[in-house]
C-alpha positions, 0 to 999 in steps of 0.5 A: 570493520572492513567486513562491515564496510563490505556489507554496507557497500554491497547493500548500497551497490545492490540498490544502485543496481536496481535503480539503474537497471529500471531507470537507465536500462528500462529493465523490468523491476522483476528482472532488476530485483532478481539481478540484485539478488544474485549480486548480493548472494555472490558478493556475500560468498553464497554457493550457487545452489544456496543462492537459488534455494534462498531465492526460491524460498523467498519467492515461495514464502512471500507469494504463498500467502500473498498471492491468494489475498491479492487475487481475492482483493483483485476480484473485490476491486474489480466488482467495485469498478464495474458496479460503480460502488466507489461512485456511490461513496463519492456521491454520498459524501458530496451531499454532506455540505460541511465537508470540503471537496478536498476532505471528501477526496481523502475520505473516498481514498481511505474507504475505497482504497482499503480493497484497491491497489494504489494505481488501480485506485487512482484509475478507478477514482480519478473520474470522481475528481474530474466530476467534482472539479467541473461542478465546483470549478476547483483546480484538479490538483486540489482534488487529485493530490488529497485523493492520491495521498490517501490512497498511498497512505492506506496502501502502505499501512492498512492490511489487507493490502499485500505489503502491509499484510506481509510486514504484519505477518513477518514481524508477528504483529496483530492484524486487527491492531494494525488495521485500527491504528493504521486507519487512524494514522492514515486519516490524519496523515492524509488530511495534513499532507493533502487538504491542509498542505494545499490550504497553506499553499493557497493561490500559489497552487496553479489552476488545472482543468481536466485534461482534454483526453479525459473529458470523455470519462464520466460518472454513472447515473445515481440510479445505476449504482448499488446502495450505500449500505450494500457498498459499505458492508461489502467494502468493510466486511474483510476489515470487520472479520479481521477485527473480530479475530483480534477481539477473540484473541484478546477477550475469549478463552482459546480453544473454544468452538467460537474462538476457533470459528472467529480465528478461521473467518478472521484469517485474511485469506478466509475474510477476503474469500468471503468478501469476494463472494459477497461482492459477486452478489451485492455488486454483481448479481444484485446489479443484474449481472449474469455469471458469464459477465462475472466470469469475464470480469474476473478473468480480465482482473486476474490478467492485470495482476501478473505484473504486481505478483512478479514484482512482489515475488522478486521482492521476496527473493531479494529479502530471502537473499538478505536473510540467507546470506546473513547480510540482514543479521550483520546489518541489523547489528551495525544499525543497532550501534548507530544509537538511532531509535528503531521507529526512526530507523524503520521509517528511514530505511523504508523511505530511502528504499521507496525513493530508490526502487520506485515501489512502496511494496518492494520498499516495505518488503526490503525494509522488513528484511533489514529491520526484522532482526533488530526487533529482539534488541528492542523488546519494549517496541511492539511489532505493531509499531514497527509495522506502522513505522515501515509503512509510514516510511513507504508513503513518502518520496513518490518520485520519478522512479515510481510509476504512480508519479507518472500516473498522477502527472498524466491525469492532472495534466501537470508538469514534472516540476509541478508534481514534484512540488505538490504531490511528492511534497504531499506524500513526504509530509504525510509520511512525516506526519505518519511517523510522528503519529507512530511515535505518539502511539508507541507511548500509548500502546 
């Protein structure tokens, strides 16, 4: 009993250490996570070299796969930005008269967010919200909240996003199934957490104009944009290739030449590699960009991902220490005795970690390390369901510890209280709806 209290206390103190290091002492999350990793290792009695090896293994195991996908995804996102592909999708959706502006923003967030980090997606797509707000005389909050909620949902539960991809691989889930289920759950969660929630608020939602400092941001002319067909083909290509891999695994005889080919091109690294070169053509060369311009844009994009790579690597180190110290296994045994449903437990761990560390990505990595040892105890729950449960939890509790909270506040020109009341609430509702969707799905698949 005393050892159990020590283990739980160690985990809680490590999370508190991360939060205080980042929020109170302004330490970079990379350093805060490494500090917590050494603290856990020391508290659990690991030898110094054993700690270092666990950290090294955690960083290498996480980034060895994700770094390539993140790099290729960054190229795809950058090409979307410079070509105006996201604006093409937005302009097309605006022409569908029966869609409300709020629903349009959800659809833009879901489609464009497939290949964009959530923060990058906000920066890239918020000018569309500004444009629609001006044209329709709509409060900016009515558009920004559905957009950002959808971006967060797809970021957490749809591969090839790094955290969703990591959890999928770590738990041995089928990537194609996670994509299909994640998109369905993400759509419903975003519509309820965004447009429906705002409709219930009605006149209580304050009217916000586009902040003056952002009035110079503009949407490109329609004639300058890539075609809708080329845009959708390029954005959805990696998803399509990964789904082909899943279809081959379910319906084809293993070992054949066609099966091997589909397995190869449907691997996330290969799929993103192909999509990046297609984006170079459809969003670059076809838009009259030369190779020098493409090289310059690529270099600029890569310089922006160093921060996220370091944070994800440190999250992997923390995960490695949880495993290497034995804390994760013992904690799994303790949690299994709580008589809590594993789906609810996975969701709860992820949402608490997101609130604590301020990063959905790090929360999902940490939750995976804690929840993964539980899977053998629940053979009736598929790894795809647990993957979605972890992602659903990470959607919620976007609070002051998360940089996204401040990004949304800045672009909306809103107060901290207003962002808490409307955006934090929207993400929590979306998270809860995604949890309900995951439970429902667990009875079907």
